[in-house]
Structure formats: structure tokens, C-alpha cells
C-alpha positions in Angstrom: 35.5 12.0 -20.2 32.3 14.0 -20.6 30.6 10.9 -22.0 31.4 9.0 -18.8 30.1 11.8 -16.5 26.9 12.0 -18.5 26.5 8.2 -18.1 27.0 8.4 -14.3 24.6 11.3 -14.1 21.9 9.4 -16.1 22.3 6.3 -13.9 22.0 8.4 -10.8 18.8 10.0 -12.0 17.3 6.6 -12.9 18.3 5.2 -9.5 16.8 8.2 -7.6 13.5 7.8 -9.6 13.4 4.1 -8.8 13.9 4.7 -5.1 11.1 7.3 -5.1 8.7 4.9 -6.8 9.6 2.1 -4.4 9.0 4.5 -1.5 5.6 5.5 -2.9 4.6 1.9 -3.5 5.7 0.9 0.0 3.6 3.8 1.5 0.6 2.6 -0.5 1.0 -0.9 0.8 1.4 0.5 4.4 -1.9 2.3 4.1 -3.7 -0.7 2.6 -2.3 -3.1 5.2 -3.1 -0.8 8.1 -6.7 -0.2 6.8 -7.6 -3.8 6.0 -5.6 -6.2 8.2 -5.3 -6.6 11.9 -1.9 -8.2 11.5 -0.2 -5.1 10.0 3.3 -4.4 11.3 6.3 -2.4 10.1 8.3 -5.6 10.1 5.8 -7.4 7.8 5.9 -4.4 5.5 9.7 -4.4 5.5 9.6 -8.2 4.7 7.3 -7.6 1.7 9.8 -5.1 0.3 13.1 -6.7 1.2 12.9 -8.7 -2.0 10.3 -8.9 -4.7 9.1 -12.1 -3.2 8.9 -13.7 0.3 8.3 -17.1 1.7 6.6 -18.4 4.9 10.1 -19.1 6.4 11.2 -15.5 5.8 8.1 -14.1 7.6 8.6 -16.5 10.5 12.2 -15.3 10.9 11.5 -11.6 10.3 8.5 -11.0 12.4 8.7 -13.8 14.9 5.4 -15.5 14.3 4.6 -19.2 14.0 4.7 -21.0 10.6 0.9 -21.3 10.6 0.4 -17.6 11.4 2.9 -16.6 8.7 1.1 -18.8 6.2 -2.2 -17.4 7.1 -0.9 -13.8 6.7 0.6 -14.5 3.3 -2.3 -16.5 2.1 -4.8 -13.7 3.1 -2.6 -11.1 1.2 -2.5 -13.5 -1.8 -6.3 -14.0 -1.7 -6.7 -10.2 -1.7 -4.3 -9.8 -4.7 -1.7 -7.9 -2.7 0.7 -10.7 -3.4 0.8 -13.5 -6.0 1.2 -17.0 -4.7 3.3 -19.4 -6.8 4.1 -23.0 -5.9 7.6 -24.1 -6.8 8.5 -27.6 -5.8 7.2 -28.1 -2.3 7.3 -24.5 -1.2 5.2 -21.4 -1.9 6.6 -18.1 -3.0 4.6 -14.9 -2.5 5.5 -12.4 -5.1 5.1 -8.6 -4.7 4.2 -8.1 -8.3 4.1 -4.3 -8.1 7.6 -4.2 -6.7 8.7 -6.9 -9.2 7.3 -4.7 -12.1 9.2 -1.7 -10.8 12.5 -3.5 -10.7 12.1 -5.2 -14.1 10.5 -2.6 -16.3 13.4 -0.1 -16.3 
């Protein structure tokens, strides 16, 4: 019984640490976006952290901009190394590498 409680306790600590690190990373992105891009919005920031990747269609739906505008935003963030652009099939995926690293290096 004690073994199970310790396991739950350890999992809770790891989860809290992960949440704190994601929050810190999100705050860093918020400051960088606000300082360097006229197109900053909380909805865009939320989109970049909803999953470790995003697509043009997700940005269109989440922040209500045109497909061309969403592509321009994501390509600019990719050009500036805030996201990594990967082509898969006919679509592009924009990967938040910092978030991906946090989620996979546990």
C-alpha cells in the first residue's frame, strides 16, 4: 500500500513540475511574441501551446484569420526559429520544439 502511495506522490510531483515548466515556456513565448510581432494575440499563443504542433487550418479556426494570414504568421515564426516547419504530404506542420522537448524528455 505504501509503495502505491509513493508512486502516486512521485507522479504528482513530476506532473506539477511539468506544468510549471510549460507555464514558464508559455510566458517566455508571450514576451517574445509581444516584443517582436504585431500579430501577437492570446489566442495565437494558446494555439501554439494547445499541442506541440499546429497547422494553418488550426490557426484559421482558433484565431479567425484567413488562410493566407495564418500561413504568413506561422511562416514568420518558423523563419525566426520560434517554430520548426515540417512538410508532411501536402501540408505543413509547425512544431513548437521547446514544448515538444518538455513533453518527451521526462
